[in-house]
C-alpha positions, 0 to 999 in steps of 0.5 A: 230728574230736573224736579229732584235737582230743584228740590235739592237746590231749594234745600241747600238755599234753606240750609245755607240761608240761615234757618235761624232767621226763618219765621216759624210759618211761611205761606208759600204755595198754600204750604206751611214751613214746619222747619225745626218744629215738634210735631210729635203725635200729630195727625196729618193723615190724608193731608196734602203737604206737597212742597212743605218743609219739615227740615229738622222737625220732630215727628215722633209717633205722628200719623201721616197715613195716605198723606201727600208728602211729595216734593217736601224737604225732610233733611234731618227730620225724625219719624221715629215710630210714625205711621207713614202707611201709604204716604207719598214721598215722591221727589222728596229731599230726605237726607239724614232722616230717621225712619226708625220703627216707622211703618212705611207700608205701601209708601212711595219714595219714587225719585226721592233722595234718601242718603244717610237716612236710617231705617232701623226696625222699619216696616216697608212691605209694599213700599216703592223706592223706584229711582230713589237714591239710597246708600248701598248699606241701607239698600242691603239692609232694606233688601233683607226685609223687603216684600210685597207690592205697592198697591198704587204703582204695582211695583214690588218693593224688592224690584224697586230697591234692586234686590237680588 
């Protein structure tokens, strides 16, 4: 939980520190800052992107299959129709993110913050949301389509969301 708070604090520093003054690419712990960039249709499959910022980035139809996106900042990002199959979003700060029509099959959102995010027509078969903070309305919507078991964590999607 302490790591989640660290990610949240880092996100607030970035957002309150003035995104307009942030260089396009900052080297930090071997990561790149993709804040406010258009990454539509790009292929990030299998890449280690842990700790990277994608705040307010556009990633329409991008491929993040099996990518490590743990501890990333995704605030106000858009993953419309993106392939996120098997991606690891553990301990990610994903406030107000659009996952509409994305494929989140077998993805992991363990201890992620997903408040005010959108999952319209999203595939979540086998996704693991254990410990994630999600709006009650979104949980109710996701429980309507939740099925499968995550192949990595062996946790069922329904159990991870707390579905009845």
